[in-house]
ROSE-61318 format. One record per atom (N, C-alpha, C): x, y, z. Coordinates in steps of 0.02 Angstrom, whole numbers, plus 50000, padded with zeros to 5 digits. Layout:
# residues N
XYZ/...
This chain:
# residues 111
491705433751052/492345436251048/492905431851019/493155434150966/493775429250941/494435431350972/494835426850989/495505428851023/495945424650985/496345428750948/496875425350897/497625425750922/497925421150911/498535420650941/499105423150880/499745423650890/500265425550848/500195421950782/500075414350787/500075411550725/499495413250677/498845412750709/498215414150675/498255420850648/498475425450693/498505432850662/498975433550603/499485429850589/500055429850545/499645426750484/499275421350496/498915417750436/498405421850419/498075424850455/497455428950418/497755434950389/498365438050411/498605443850374/498875442150308/499235436150306/499435433650238/498885432350177/498245431550208/497605429850171/497395436850137/497705442750165/497485449650143/497875451650075/497635455550048/497975459749998/498135466450034/498715465950069/498895472750104/498885479050059/499055479450007/499165484849953/498415487649948/497925482949940/497195484049925/496935486949989/496995484150049/496815486450106/496995493250128/497625494450122/497935501150128/497595506450076/497595504850018/497245508849966/496555511249989/496135505849999/495495506850012/495385511750079/495855511050134/495835514750196/496095522050174/496515522350137/496725529750112/496185533050073/495785528950030/495275531949987/494735534350034/494645529750085/494095531550142/494265537350171/494885538150188/495085544750224/494995551050176/495275550450116/495095555250068/494365557250074/493925552850070/493185554150066/492875556650137/493335557050193/493065559650256/492715554250290/492905548250271/492495543050314/492905540150361/493685543250387/493945539250428/493955544450496/493955541350551/493935545350615/494725542450646/495165547450654/495795545650676/496025550350729/495875549350787/496095553950848/496765553250857/496985558450892/497785558050914/497935552850951/498535550050949/498715544450988/498785546451069/498545541451107/498655542551177/499325539951201/499775544051223/500375541151240/500495542351315/500855536251339/500965536451415/501715533751422/502145538351449/502845536851444/503015536851519/503475532551544/503785532151610/504385531051612/504865531251667/505455529251683/505365522951727/505725517251709/505615511051754/506045511751819/505985506851864/506405508151924/507205507551905/507305503951854/507985503751826/508255509151785/507895514551778/508045521351747/507965520551662/507535515251649/507455513851575/506725516751551/506835518851488/506165522351459/505755517751436/505065518051456/504545513351444/503995517251414/503465514251372/502975518251342/502415513851326/501855516451335/501245513051302/500805518951256/500625516551195/500315521451152/499655517551131/499055520751132/498465517951105/498265522451056/498045518550997/497915521950933/497175520050915/496755523250925/495985522150892/495915523150828/495475520450791/495235523250727/494585519450709/494285522350661/493515520650635/493525521650559/493265517250518/493235518250452/492475517150440/492095521250407/491445521450390/491295518450326/490745520050302/490595516650228/490195510450234/490195506150180/489785500850171/489995495050218/490645495250240/490895489650293/491325493650341/490875496750389/491215500850439/491555496550491/492215498950515/492585495050569/492865500250606/492895497950674/493245502750727/493625498050767/494175501150805/494595497650848/495055501950873/495535498150910/496135501650945/496735496650946/497385500250929/497935495550949/498265499550999/498415494651042/498865496651106/499525493551096/500135496751095/500785495151090/501235497651149/501545493751179/502015494951238/502695492951219/503155497051236/503875495151218/504375497651275/504805494551278/505515496251321/506035494351275/506465499051250/507045498051196/507465493151239/507545492451288/508025487951325/507785481051329/507225478451319/506875472351321/507275466451276/507545468751220/507955464351183/508575460751224/508825465251265/509465463551296/509205457951356/508505457351380/508275452351407/507975445551368/508065446751303/507795440751263/507055442051246/506795448051259/506095449451239/506065454351186/505425453851156/505285459351098/505355466251123/505625470051081/505635477551110/504895480651122/504365478251082/503785480251088/503235474151084/502725474551125/502195469951123/501535474351124/500905470751106/500305474951117/499765469851089/499155473851087/498585470051069/498195474551020/497825472250978/497275475750935/496705472950940/496205477050960/495475475850972/495065478450924/494575474450894/494065476250841/493505476250877/493025481850854/492355483050890/491815482450841/491245479650865/490645479050833/490435486050819/490265488650761/490155495150750/489545497450769/489045492150780/488405495350809/488295494350891/488655489850920/488625490150995/489215491751025/489735492450980/490375494751014/490705488951053/490415482951063/490765476551096/491405475251068/491855473551096/492425469651074/492225463251039/492455462950981/492345456450940/492975452150926/493535455250926/494125451850913/494715455550945/495185451050969/495765453151002/496305448750974/496915452550954/497485448450928/498125452850947/498645449250937/499315452950951/499375457650901/499655463250922/499885468950876/500535468750832/500975465750864/501595464950835/501715463650753/501305458750730/501375457550654/500895463050621/500425466350650/500015470750625/500455477650610/500875479850666/501315484350655/501705483650606/
């Protein structure tokens, strides 16, 4: 399993042509090759009365280079007042044949 930190994730994202990646994903969706279930949402009120949330977003793209994964993003809008980012999370990529996690990376840059 590959575990990427923020710096390596940013470096790898810069190597991608994002417009091409998004275009290919939208084309795959138009061809019925994308599975995109509804988000899983968990919201709660903290002990300080603040609103917090966790969202899980699964997806799979089929075709010649299939890919599957999940992005989990958690947020509390008052975090910046503490000097923390409003949202943080992880993205996991799965091996399409075995469903094993093959990569884990921070979600902030991906979002």
